[in-house]
C-alpha atoms as a printed R data frame, in Angstrom:
    type eleno elety resid chain resno       x      y       z
1   ATOM     1    CA   UNK     A     1   0.000  0.000   0.000
2   ATOM     2    CA   UNK     A     2   1.297  3.455  -0.908
3   ATOM     3    CA   UNK     A     3  -0.202  5.794   1.728
4   ATOM     4    CA   UNK     A     4  -1.253  9.345   0.924
5   ATOM     5    CA   UNK     A     5   1.433 10.574   3.329
6   ATOM     6    CA   UNK     A     6   4.046  9.326   5.771
7   ATOM     7    CA   UNK     A     7   7.088 10.464   7.749
8   ATOM     8    CA   UNK     A     8  10.658 10.330   6.426
9   ATOM     9    CA   UNK     A     9  13.123  9.318   9.169
10  ATOM    10    CA   UNK     A    10  16.832  8.655   8.604
11  ATOM    11    CA   UNK     A    11  19.831  7.636  10.719
12  ATOM    12    CA   UNK     A    12  20.667 11.263  11.596
13  ATOM    13    CA   UNK     A    13  17.213 11.670  13.124
14  ATOM    14    CA   UNK     A    14  17.619  8.469  15.130
15  ATOM    15    CA   UNK     A    15  21.066  9.485  16.384
16  ATOM    16    CA   UNK     A    16  19.708 12.871  17.480
17  ATOM    17    CA   UNK     A    17  17.037 11.205  19.609
18  ATOM    18    CA   UNK     A    18  19.451  8.627  21.056
19  ATOM    19    CA   UNK     A    19  21.828 11.412  22.059
20  ATOM    20    CA   UNK     A    20  19.081 13.005  24.164
21  ATOM    21    CA   UNK     A    21  18.190  9.641  25.718
22  ATOM    22    CA   UNK     A    22  21.774  9.463  26.954
23  ATOM    23    CA   UNK     A    23  21.742 13.032  28.284
24  ATOM    24    CA   UNK     A    24  20.527 14.522  31.571
25  ATOM    25    CA   UNK     A    25  17.437 16.120  30.027
26  ATOM    26    CA   UNK     A    26  14.447 14.253  28.639
27  ATOM    27    CA   UNK     A    27  11.988 17.142  28.924
28  ATOM    28    CA   UNK     A    28  12.016 20.914  29.614
29  ATOM    29    CA   UNK     A    29  15.683 20.945  28.636
30  ATOM    30    CA   UNK     A    30  17.923 22.717  26.104
31  ATOM    31    CA   UNK     A    31  16.587 20.969  22.981
32  ATOM    32    CA   UNK     A    32  13.234 22.710  23.387
33  ATOM    33    CA   UNK     A    33  14.800 26.167  23.120
34  ATOM    34    CA   UNK     A    34  17.098 24.975  20.320
35  ATOM    35    CA   UNK     A    35  14.109 23.836  18.258
36  ATOM    36    CA   UNK     A    36  12.241 27.086  18.914
37  ATOM    37    CA   UNK     A    37  15.232 29.160  17.827
38  ATOM    38    CA   UNK     A    38  15.654 27.014  14.696
39  ATOM    39    CA   UNK     A    39  12.008 27.583  13.769
40  ATOM    40    CA   UNK     A    40  12.487 31.336  14.119
41  ATOM    41    CA   UNK     A    41  15.538 31.277  11.862
42  ATOM    42    CA   UNK     A    42  13.730 29.141   9.305
43  ATOM    43    CA   UNK     A    43  10.552 31.234   9.117
44  ATOM    44    CA   UNK     A    44  11.772 34.706  10.008
45  ATOM    45    CA   UNK     A    45   9.458 35.029  13.023
46  ATOM    46    CA   UNK     A    46  10.772 36.622  16.234
47  ATOM    47    CA   UNK     A    47   9.317 34.116  18.689
48  ATOM    48    CA   UNK     A    48   8.293 30.454  18.688
49  ATOM    49    CA   UNK     A    49   6.812 28.241  21.408
50  ATOM    50    CA   UNK     A    50   6.699 24.496  20.780
51  ATOM    51    CA   UNK     A    51   3.938 22.426  22.342
52  ATOM    52    CA   UNK     A    52   2.539 18.902  22.458
53  ATOM    53    CA   UNK     A    53   0.446 19.092  19.258
54  ATOM    54    CA   UNK     A    54  -0.843 21.370  16.532
55  ATOM    55    CA   UNK     A    55  -4.201 21.356  18.309
56  ATOM    56    CA   UNK     A    56  -2.558 22.541  21.549
57  ATOM    57    CA   UNK     A    57  -0.925 25.340  19.547
58  ATOM    58    CA   UNK     A    58  -4.303 26.373  18.122
59  ATOM    59    CA   UNK     A    59  -5.845 26.262  21.603
60  ATOM    60    CA   UNK     A    60  -3.337 28.591  23.254
61  ATOM    61    CA   UNK     A    61  -3.346 30.890  20.227
62  ATOM    62    CA   UNK     A    62  -7.111 31.302  20.522
63  ATOM    63    CA   UNK     A    63  -6.795 31.991  24.247
64  ATOM    64    CA   UNK     A    64  -3.987 34.489  23.683
65  ATOM    65    CA   UNK     A    65  -6.171 36.227  21.083
66  ATOM    66    CA   UNK     A    66  -8.672 36.889  23.860
67  ATOM    67    CA   UNK     A    67 -11.422 34.724  22.418
68  ATOM    68    CA   UNK     A    68 -14.261 34.029  24.813
69  ATOM    69    CA   UNK     A    69 -17.987 33.819  25.317
70  ATOM    70    CA   UNK     A    70 -20.037 36.110  23.093
71  ATOM    71    CA   UNK     A    71 -17.320 36.353  20.459
72  ATOM    72    CA   UNK     A    72 -16.827 34.708  17.071
73  ATOM    73    CA   UNK     A    73 -13.863 33.416  15.109
74  ATOM    74    CA   UNK     A    74 -14.093 32.792  11.388
75  ATOM    75    CA   UNK     A    75 -12.730 29.481  10.078
76  ATOM    76    CA   UNK     A    76 -12.985 27.780   6.682
77  ATOM    77    CA   UNK     A    77 -15.472 24.944   6.332
78  ATOM    78    CA   UNK     A    78 -12.782 22.959   4.512
79  ATOM    79    CA   UNK     A    79 -10.454 21.985   7.377
80  ATOM    80    CA   UNK     A    80  -9.916 19.357  10.037
81  ATOM    81    CA   UNK     A    81 -12.165 19.654  13.101
82  ATOM    82    CA   UNK     A    82  -9.276 20.845  15.314
83  ATOM    83    CA   UNK     A    83  -9.342 24.324  13.745
84  ATOM    84    CA   UNK     A    84 -12.916 24.971  14.848
85  ATOM    85    CA   UNK     A    85 -12.657 22.970  18.079
86  ATOM    86    CA   UNK     A    86  -9.925 25.294  19.356
87  ATOM    87    CA   UNK     A    87 -12.404 28.164  19.117
88  ATOM    88    CA   UNK     A    88 -14.998 26.210  21.092
89  ATOM    89    CA   UNK     A    89 -12.440 25.459  23.820
90  ATOM    90    CA   UNK     A    90 -12.367 29.183  24.644
91  ATOM    91    CA   UNK     A    91 -16.154 29.534  24.845
92  ATOM    92    CA   UNK     A    92 -16.289 31.487  21.574
93  ATOM    93    CA   UNK     A    93 -18.275 30.426  18.517
94  ATOM    94    CA   UNK     A    94 -16.740 29.317  15.211
95  ATOM    95    CA   UNK     A    95 -18.335 30.818  12.116
96  ATOM    96    CA   UNK     A    96 -17.729 28.822   8.948
97  ATOM    97    CA   UNK     A    97 -16.717 30.744   5.847
98  ATOM    98    CA   UNK     A    98 -16.877 29.352   2.328
99  ATOM    99    CA   UNK     A    99 -13.828 28.636   0.212
100 ATOM   100    CA   UNK     A   100 -12.367 29.342  -3.198
101 ATOM   101    CA   UNK     A   101 -13.401 26.430  -5.420
102 ATOM   102    CA   UNK     A   102  -9.981 26.247  -7.107
103 ATOM   103    CA   UNK     A   103  -7.600 26.337  -4.119
104 ATOM   104    CA   UNK     A   104  -9.789 25.023  -1.284
105 ATOM   105    CA   UNK     A   105  -8.643 28.008   0.822
106 ATOM   106    CA   UNK     A   106 -10.900 30.422   2.679
107 ATOM   107    CA   UNK     A   107 -12.383 33.019   0.321
108 ATOM   108    CA   UNK     A   108 -11.694 36.657   1.345
109 ATOM   109    CA   UNK     A   109 -15.043 37.596  -0.193
110 ATOM   110    CA   UNK     A   110 -16.796 35.234   2.223
111 ATOM   111    CA   UNK     A   111 -14.853 36.758   5.125
112 ATOM   112    CA   UNK     A   112 -15.909 40.269   4.129
113 ATOM   113    CA   UNK     A   113 -19.538 39.182   3.843
114 ATOM   114    CA   UNK     A   114 -19.665 37.481   7.253
115 ATOM   115    CA   UNK     A   115 -17.652 39.801   9.508
116 ATOM   116    CA   UNK     A   116 -19.610 41.577  12.218
117 ATOM   117    CA   UNK     A   117 -19.048 43.375  15.527
118 ATOM   118    CA   UNK     A   118 -18.540 40.087  17.424
119 ATOM   119    CA   UNK     A   119 -15.826 38.792  15.058
120 ATOM   120    CA   UNK     A   120 -12.655 38.655  17.150
121 ATOM   121    CA   UNK     A   121 -10.406 36.413  15.024
122 ATOM   122    CA   UNK     A   122  -9.932 34.922  11.562
123 ATOM   123    CA   UNK     A   123  -8.178 31.555  11.221
124 ATOM   124    CA   UNK     A   124  -7.204 31.003   7.573
125 ATOM   125    CA   UNK     A   125  -6.014 27.463   6.774
126 ATOM   126    CA   UNK     A   126  -3.371 26.980   4.081
127 ATOM   127    CA   UNK     A   127  -5.095 23.940   2.607
128 ATOM   128    CA   UNK     A   128  -2.726 21.297   1.285
129 ATOM   129    CA   UNK     A   129   0.229 23.644   1.859
130 ATOM   130    CA   UNK     A   130  -1.026 26.237  -0.644
131 ATOM   131    CA   UNK     A   131  -0.832 29.771   0.856
132 ATOM   132    CA   UNK     A   132  -4.051 31.695   1.384
133 ATOM   133    CA   UNK     A   133  -4.507 35.224   0.053
134 ATOM   134    CA   UNK     A   134  -2.908 36.612   3.221
135 ATOM   135    CA   UNK     A   135  -2.470 40.183   1.996
136 ATOM   136    CA   UNK     A   136  -6.203 40.441   1.255
137 ATOM   137    CA   UNK     A   137  -7.191 38.818   4.551
138 ATOM   138    CA   UNK     A   138  -4.816 41.089   6.464
139 ATOM   139    CA   UNK     A   139  -6.343 44.160   4.830
140 ATOM   140    CA   UNK     A   140  -9.838 43.091   5.854
141 ATOM   141    CA   UNK     A   141  -8.896 42.204   9.428
142 ATOM   142    CA   UNK     A   142  -6.691 45.112  10.391
143 ATOM   143    CA   UNK     A   143  -9.298 47.715   9.488
144 ATOM   144    CA   UNK     A   144 -11.434 46.203  12.239
145 ATOM   145    CA   UNK     A   145  -8.634 45.208  14.656
146 ATOM   146    CA   UNK     A   146  -9.401 41.510  14.192
147 ATOM   147    CA   UNK     A   147  -6.692 39.004  15.163
148 ATOM   148    CA   UNK     A   148  -5.356 36.685  12.448
149 ATOM   149    CA   UNK     A   149  -4.182 33.190  13.418
150 ATOM   150    CA   UNK     A   150  -2.726 31.277  10.463
151 ATOM   151    CA   UNK     A   151  -3.401 27.548  10.633
152 ATOM   152    CA   UNK     A   152  -0.298 26.476   8.731
153 ATOM   153    CA   UNK     A   153  -0.330 22.851   9.831
154 ATOM   154    CA   UNK     A   154  -0.026 21.894   6.138
155 ATOM   155    CA   UNK     A   155   2.311 24.673   5.122
156 ATOM   156    CA   UNK     A   156   5.777 24.590   6.672
157 ATOM   157    CA   UNK     A   157   8.105 25.528   3.807
158 ATOM   158    CA   UNK     A   158   5.462 27.366   1.776
159 ATOM   159    CA   UNK     A   159   5.874 31.022   0.808
160 ATOM   160    CA   UNK     A   160   4.045 33.894  -0.870
161 ATOM   161    CA   UNK     A   161   5.024 37.162  -2.519
162 ATOM   162    CA   UNK     A   162   3.885 40.516  -1.172
163 ATOM   163    CA   UNK     A   163   5.300 43.984  -1.719
164 ATOM   164    CA   UNK     A   164   7.909 42.616  -4.091
165 ATOM   165    CA   UNK     A   165   9.321 40.272  -1.431
166 ATOM   166    CA   UNK     A   166   8.865 36.588  -0.678
167 ATOM   167    CA   UNK     A   167   7.644 35.708   2.822
168 ATOM   168    CA   UNK     A   168   7.795 32.252   4.320
169 ATOM   169    CA   UNK     A   169   4.656 30.971   5.982
170 ATOM   170    CA   UNK     A   170   5.396 31.394   9.676
171 ATOM   171    CA   UNK     A   171   6.992 34.831   9.313
172 ATOM   172    CA   UNK     A   172   3.703 36.351  10.575
173 ATOM   173    CA   UNK     A   173   4.103 39.151   8.054
174 ATOM   174    CA   UNK     A   174   0.336 39.332   7.534
175 ATOM   175    CA   UNK     A   175  -0.890 37.727  10.742
176 ATOM   176    CA   UNK     A   176  -0.558 37.903  14.515
177 ATOM   177    CA   UNK     A   177   0.254 34.223  15.007
178 ATOM   178    CA   UNK     A   178   1.042 31.136  12.930
179 ATOM   179    CA   UNK     A   179   0.406 27.517  13.921
180 ATOM   180    CA   UNK     A   180   2.382 24.471  12.777
181 ATOM   181    CA   UNK     A   181   1.843 20.750  13.326
182 ATOM   182    CA   UNK     A   182   4.615 18.154  13.478
183 ATOM   183    CA   UNK     A   183   2.417 15.074  13.197
184 ATOM   184    CA   UNK     A   184   4.077 12.268  11.148
185 ATOM   185    CA   UNK     A   185   2.051 13.174   8.051
186 ATOM   186    CA   UNK     A   186   3.193 16.801   8.073
187 ATOM   187    CA   UNK     A   187   6.214 18.477   6.442
188 ATOM   188    CA   UNK     A   188   8.512 17.521   9.322
189 ATOM   189    CA   UNK     A   189   7.713 15.439  12.374
190 ATOM   190    CA   UNK     A   190   8.374 15.262  16.091
191 ATOM   191    CA   UNK     A   191   6.017 12.224  16.300
192 ATOM   192    CA   UNK     A   192   3.375 14.470  17.876
193 ATOM   193    CA   UNK     A   193   3.953 18.161  18.384
194 ATOM   194    CA   UNK     A   194   3.191 21.661  17.261
195 ATOM   195    CA   UNK     A   195   4.293 25.275  17.506
196 ATOM   196    CA   UNK     A   196   2.872 28.773  17.621
197 ATOM   197    CA   UNK     A   197   4.944 31.633  16.203
198 ATOM   198    CA   UNK     A   198   4.552 35.390  16.574
199 ATOM   199    CA   UNK     A   199   6.386 38.694  16.340
200 ATOM   200    CA   UNK     A   200   4.605 40.044  19.434
201 ATOM   201    CA   UNK     A   201   6.546 39.643  22.690
202 ATOM   202    CA   UNK     A   202   3.387 39.992  24.784
203 ATOM   203    CA   UNK     A   203   1.754 37.056  22.970
204 ATOM   204    CA   UNK     A   204   4.976 35.033  23.269
205 ATOM   205    CA   UNK     A   205   5.052 35.474  27.042
206 ATOM   206    CA   UNK     A   206   1.413 34.429  27.268
207 ATOM   207    CA   UNK     A   207   2.116 31.269  25.227
208 ATOM   208    CA   UNK     A   208   4.898 30.286  27.624
209 ATOM   209    CA   UNK     A   209   2.558 30.452  30.610
210 ATOM   210    CA   UNK     A   210  -0.349 28.707  28.901
211 ATOM   211    CA   UNK     A   211   1.948 25.864  27.812
212 ATOM   212    CA   UNK     A   212   2.969 25.090  31.381
213 ATOM   213    CA   UNK     A   213   0.069 25.284  33.861
214 ATOM   214    CA   UNK     A   214  -0.191 29.093  33.766
215 ATOM   215    CA   UNK     A   215   3.065 29.228  35.730
216 ATOM   216    CA   UNK     A   216   5.898 31.739  35.389
217 ATOM   217    CA   UNK     A   217   9.365 31.654  36.976
218 ATOM   218    CA   UNK     A   218  10.395 35.054  35.596
219 ATOM   219    CA   UNK     A   219  10.970 37.507  38.507
220 ATOM   220    CA   UNK     A   220   9.997 40.472  36.334
221 ATOM   221    CA   UNK     A   221   6.530 38.913  35.886
222 ATOM   222    CA   UNK     A   222   5.841 38.194  39.569
223 ATOM   223    CA   UNK     A   223   2.769 39.755  41.137
224 ATOM   224    CA   UNK     A   224   4.064 39.050  44.639
225 ATOM   225    CA   UNK     A   225   6.909 41.503  45.300
226 ATOM   226    CA   UNK     A   226   7.450 40.478  48.926
227 ATOM   227    CA   UNK     A   227  11.186 39.758  49.213
228 ATOM   228    CA   UNK     A   228  10.477 37.433  52.146
229 ATOM   229    CA   UNK     A   229   8.522 35.024  49.978
230 ATOM   230    CA   UNK     A   230  10.490 35.284  46.756
231 ATOM   231    CA   UNK     A   231  13.561 33.068  46.588
232 ATOM   232    CA   UNK     A   232  15.301 31.007  43.906
233 ATOM   233    CA   UNK     A   233  12.644 28.308  44.339
234 ATOM   234    CA   UNK     A   234   9.745 30.655  43.729
235 ATOM   235    CA   UNK     A   235   7.154 30.477  40.917
236 ATOM   236    CA   UNK     A   236   3.660 31.838  40.407
237 ATOM   237    CA   UNK     A   237   0.559 30.390  38.757
238 ATOM   238    CA   UNK     A   238  -1.094 33.468  37.324
239 ATOM   239    CA   UNK     A   239  -3.805 31.884  35.191
240 ATOM   240    CA   UNK     A   240  -5.322 28.493  34.418
241 ATOM   241    CA   UNK     A   241  -2.902 26.957  31.952
242 ATOM   242    CA   UNK     A   242  -2.260 23.458  30.625
243 ATOM   243    CA   UNK     A   243   0.392 20.796  30.440
244 ATOM   244    CA   UNK     A   244   1.057 21.256  26.723
245 ATOM   245    CA   UNK     A   245   4.814 20.769  27.072
246 ATOM   246    CA   UNK     A   246   6.847 18.869  24.496
247 ATOM   247    CA   UNK     A   247   9.851 16.667  25.307
248 ATOM   248    CA   UNK     A   248  13.525 17.103  24.471
249 ATOM   249    CA   UNK     A   249  13.315 13.775  22.640
250 ATOM   250    CA   UNK     A   250  10.727 15.216  20.272
251 ATOM   251    CA   UNK     A   251  12.573 18.507  19.871
252 ATOM   252    CA   UNK     A   252  15.828 16.715  19.025
253 ATOM   253    CA   UNK     A   253  13.945 14.987  16.226
254 ATOM   254    CA   UNK     A   254  12.439 18.329  15.214
255 ATOM   255    CA   UNK     A   255  15.830 20.063  15.030
256 ATOM   256    CA   UNK     A   256  17.163 17.246  12.846
257 ATOM   257    CA   UNK     A   257  14.087 17.203  10.613
258 ATOM   258    CA   UNK     A   258  13.971 20.975  10.162
259 ATOM   259    CA   UNK     A   259  17.418 20.904   8.557
260 ATOM   260    CA   UNK     A   260  15.847 18.828   5.770
261 ATOM   261    CA   UNK     A   261  12.589 20.763   5.442
262 ATOM   262    CA   UNK     A   262  13.488 22.588   2.217
263 ATOM   263    CA   UNK     A   263  14.728 19.338   0.687
264 ATOM   264    CA   UNK     A   264  11.468 17.651   1.619
265 ATOM   265    CA   UNK     A   265   9.490 20.448  -0.056
266 ATOM   266    CA   UNK     A   266  11.607 20.175  -3.207
267 ATOM   267    CA   UNK     A   267  10.884 16.444  -3.389
268 ATOM   268    CA   UNK     A   268   7.169 17.026  -2.869
269 ATOM   269    CA   UNK     A   269   7.194 19.709  -5.561
270 ATOM   270    CA   UNK     A   270   8.923 17.384  -8.005
271 ATOM   271    CA   UNK     A   271   6.313 14.659  -7.449
272 ATOM   272    CA   UNK     A   272   3.516 17.204  -7.892
273 ATOM   273    CA   UNK     A   273   5.098 18.323 -11.183
274 ATOM   274    CA   UNK     A   274   5.212 14.723 -12.423
275 ATOM   275    CA   UNK     A   275   1.532 14.288 -11.569
276 ATOM   276    CA   UNK     A   276   0.611 17.527 -13.281
277 ATOM   277    CA   UNK     A   277   2.517 16.516 -16.402
278 ATOM   278    CA   UNK     A   278   0.890 13.061 -16.461
279 ATOM   279    CA   UNK     A   279  -2.636 14.466 -16.198
280 ATOM   280    CA   UNK     A   280  -2.230 17.796 -17.958
281 ATOM   281    CA   UNK     A   281  -4.985 16.849 -20.393
282 ATOM   282    CA   UNK     A   282  -7.133 14.790 -18.032
283 ATOM   283    CA   UNK     A   283 -10.775 14.710 -18.906
284 ATOM   284    CA   UNK     A   284 -12.440 13.642 -15.681
285 ATOM   285    CA   UNK     A   285 -10.705 15.523 -12.861
286 ATOM   286    CA   UNK     A   286  -9.235 18.948 -12.148
287 ATOM   287    CA   UNK     A   287  -5.714 19.315 -10.806
288 ATOM   288    CA   UNK     A   288  -4.922 21.368  -7.685
289 ATOM   289    CA   UNK     A   289  -4.643 25.071  -8.338
290 ATOM   290    CA   UNK     A   290  -2.113 27.510  -6.896
291 ATOM   291    CA   UNK     A   291  -1.985 31.275  -6.581
292 ATOM   292    CA   UNK     A   292   0.377 32.987  -8.994
293 ATOM   293    CA   UNK     A   293   2.189 34.658  -6.092
294 ATOM   294    CA   UNK     A   294   2.438 31.568  -3.873
295 ATOM   295    CA   UNK     A   295   4.707 28.550  -3.517
296 ATOM   296    CA   UNK     A   296   2.987 25.488  -2.068
297 ATOM   297    CA   UNK     A   297   4.532 23.068   0.417
298 ATOM   298    CA   UNK     A   298   2.522 20.328  -1.359
299 ATOM   299    CA   UNK     A   299   1.274 18.618   1.779
300 ATOM   300    CA   UNK     A   300  -1.560 17.191  -0.337
301 ATOM   301    CA   UNK     A   301  -2.273 16.534  -3.991
302 ATOM   302    CA   UNK     A   302  -6.075 16.981  -4.116
303 ATOM   303    CA   UNK     A   303  -7.812 16.161  -7.389
304 ATOM   304    CA   UNK     A   304 -11.458 17.125  -7.990
305 ATOM   305    CA   UNK     A   305 -13.730 14.986 -10.144
306 ATOM   306    CA   UNK     A   306 -15.613 16.798 -12.901
307 ATOM   307    CA   UNK     A   307 -19.229 16.825 -13.969
308 ATOM   308    CA   UNK     A   308 -21.036 13.480 -14.066
309 ATOM   309    CA   UNK     A   309 -17.969 11.693 -12.662
310 ATOM   310    CA   UNK     A   310 -18.674 13.220  -9.226
311 ATOM   311    CA   UNK     A   311 -21.391 10.598  -8.745
312 ATOM   312    CA   UNK     A   312 -18.750  7.867  -9.043
313 ATOM   313    CA   UNK     A   313 -16.380  9.268  -6.399
314 ATOM   314    CA   UNK     A   314 -16.974  6.447  -3.900
315 ATOM   315    CA   UNK     A   315 -16.370  3.782  -6.566
316 ATOM   316    CA   UNK     A   316 -13.222  5.570  -7.726
317 ATOM   317    CA   UNK     A   317 -11.962  5.844  -4.163
318 ATOM   318    CA   UNK     A   318 -12.562  2.146  -3.446
319 ATOM   319    CA   UNK     A   319 -10.952  1.098  -6.732
320 ATOM   320    CA   UNK     A   320  -7.831  3.064  -5.864
321 ATOM   321    CA   UNK     A   321  -7.701  1.517  -2.394
322 ATOM   322    CA   UNK     A   322  -8.087 -1.963  -3.915
323 ATOM   323    CA   UNK     A   323  -5.218 -1.193  -6.288
324 ATOM   324    CA   UNK     A   324  -2.975 -0.393  -3.299
325 ATOM   325    CA   UNK     A   325  -3.171  3.390  -3.056
326 ATOM   326    CA   UNK     A   326  -3.936  4.775   0.396
327 ATOM   327    CA   UNK     A   327  -5.984  7.686  -0.932
328 ATOM   328    CA   UNK     A   328  -7.946  9.953   1.394
329 ATOM   329    CA   UNK     A   329 -10.586 12.699   1.229
330 ATOM   330    CA   UNK     A   330  -9.970 16.203   2.648
331 ATOM   331    CA   UNK     A   331 -12.267 17.328   4.230
332 ATOM   332    CA   UNK     A   332 -15.799 16.573   5.349
333 ATOM   333    CA   UNK     A   333 -17.147 20.085   6.102
334 ATOM   334    CA   UNK     A   334 -16.695 20.544   9.834
335 ATOM   335    CA   UNK     A   335 -20.271 21.636  10.483
336 ATOM   336    CA   UNK     A   336 -21.560 18.351   8.999
337 ATOM   337    CA   UNK     A   337 -20.152 16.537  12.042
338 ATOM   338    CA   UNK     A   338 -22.818 15.323  14.516
339 ATOM   339    CA   UNK     A   339 -21.388 17.388  17.376
340 ATOM   340    CA   UNK     A   340 -21.678 20.591  15.364
341 ATOM   341    CA   UNK     A   341 -25.124 19.646  14.114
342 ATOM   342    CA   UNK     A   342 -26.227 19.392  17.760
343 ATOM   343    CA   UNK     A   343 -24.925 22.931  18.277
344 ATOM   344    CA   UNK     A   344 -27.297 24.140  15.554
345 ATOM   345    CA   UNK     A   345 -25.037 24.266  12.491
346 ATOM   346    CA   UNK     A   346 -26.881 23.203   9.344
347 ATOM   347    CA   UNK     A   347 -25.838 21.785   5.995
348 ATOM   348    CA   UNK     A   348 -25.939 24.145   3.053
349 ATOM   349    CA   UNK     A   349 -24.244 27.156   4.620
350 ATOM   350    CA   UNK     A   350 -21.007 26.816   2.611
351 ATOM   351    CA   UNK     A   351 -22.040 25.405  -0.780
352 ATOM   352    CA   UNK     A   352 -18.601 25.715  -2.399
353 ATOM   353    CA   UNK     A   353 -16.925 23.762   0.412
354 ATOM   354    CA   UNK     A   354 -19.644 21.112   0.232
355 ATOM   355    CA   UNK     A   355 -19.184 20.770  -3.511
356 ATOM   356    CA   UNK     A   356 -15.389 20.614  -3.064
357 ATOM   357    CA   UNK     A   357 -15.810 17.770  -0.564
358 ATOM   358    CA   UNK     A   358 -18.048 15.777  -2.918
359 ATOM   359    CA   UNK     A   359 -15.413 15.963  -5.688
360 ATOM   360    CA   UNK     A   360 -12.098 15.636  -3.810
361 ATOM   361    CA   UNK     A   361  -9.644 12.719  -3.553
362 ATOM   362    CA   UNK     A   362  -6.122 13.172  -2.146
363 ATOM   363    CA   UNK     A   363  -3.458 11.119  -3.918
364 ATOM   364    CA   UNK     A   364  -0.201  9.848  -2.349
365 ATOM   365    CA   UNK     A   365   2.511 12.480  -2.033
366 ATOM   366    CA   UNK     A   366   5.444 12.390   0.402
367 ATOM   367    CA   UNK     A   367   9.244 12.854   0.128
368 ATOM   368    CA   UNK     A   368  10.202  9.166   0.417
369 ATOM   369    CA   UNK     A   369   8.193  8.175  -2.657
370 ATOM   370    CA   UNK     A   370  10.384  6.523  -5.286
371 ATOM   371    CA   UNK     A   371  10.112  7.004  -9.041
372 ATOM   372    CA   UNK     A   372   8.497  3.574  -9.157
373 ATOM   373    CA   UNK     A   373   5.934  4.684  -6.541
374 ATOM   374    CA   UNK     A   374   5.052  7.751  -8.591
375 ATOM   375    CA   UNK     A   375   4.674  5.705 -11.787
376 ATOM   376    CA   UNK     A   376   2.477  3.236  -9.928
377 ATOM   377    CA   UNK     A   377   0.193  6.002  -8.659
378 ATOM   378    CA   UNK     A   378  -0.178  7.387 -12.180
379 ATOM   379    CA   UNK     A   379  -0.884  3.936 -13.616
380 ATOM   380    CA   UNK     A   380  -3.413  3.083 -10.903
381 ATOM   381    CA   UNK     A   381  -5.289  6.369 -11.278
382 ATOM   382    CA   UNK     A   382  -5.446  5.874 -15.036
383 ATOM   383    CA   UNK     A   383  -6.594  2.275 -14.638
384 ATOM   384    CA   UNK     A   384  -9.249  3.106 -12.047
385 ATOM   385    CA   UNK     A   385 -10.482  5.968 -14.166
386 ATOM   386    CA   UNK     A   386 -10.749  3.765 -17.231
387 ATOM   387    CA   UNK     A   387 -12.742  1.153 -15.335
388 ATOM   388    CA   UNK     A   388 -14.958  3.259 -13.091
389 ATOM   389    CA   UNK     A   389 -15.474  6.418 -15.078
390 ATOM   390    CA   UNK     A   390 -15.834  4.988 -18.575
């Protein structure tokens, strides 16, 4: 079976983890800061805080944005449930915005239409690693002092052009915060893990406390100034935080993986180019579309069935699985989930996202794919199409 995605681990990664196992620090040690500093150098952001998962990163970002009861955060309908769930964790309400039918990314026109006085945040998702129209979204949000949290869990290594300059996703050039995931299927992995990046020192300091039980050990932050009570042992819990810490083992793997991130993206891009060449004149599905001023990280290769072939999507999917391709579908619109239906969300509110879901199949794409793997995917897709869609 060729899966739609998988991690790429080599001997250097393994040695990095073993070295930490033999050290004095397994968690809350020097590798955590080393990984955070490496992420800042890679993306151009000033601050990074690594945490236990991409979902944990989204959660503390939403809290740091001040989201709470009576407020709304706009998210695309075409995303994994974690994006919207993080809003619910704060007591705020997610509002689902429709997407661009070509890219699968949130549509700035839908954002403009749905913003109101209770909108506190916008969470654009760079679907499949393809950058959103961040300059447009930034222009809409900043006029109204709305916080932007980029969900870049698909997009480490992606970039976009603005003002004549290229900006890496994670630089926070047109956002307040950026989220990454380091799940094994993502661009790089720490097994499980995530990060939130920002250029705002105040937000950075809040992330640090939220990651670790709401506790600070920084004397300059202490509320209790009584010299009697404050010694080298002293710490303060100043808010209700979480245990979202990540281990030195994971960060050692992250440091090693990040050194290869650009190489991974180049390999993904090459595979995507081979697919695009093979199906340049395909008659029954559309190829993924990119913005002219963006460079995708190619986390996914989402095809979209055309016309009457949409009705055969399930058969096509099953044929591909039977032929040994671990294809997947991204995503069921979040508000179709039973939990969200019980909250009062109804089908039909984002028709473009719903249509995108009915057409989409994600094909295998990951750096460790061999030339033979790529040829096999092309052959299997052609064979399944000939049989199912004839």
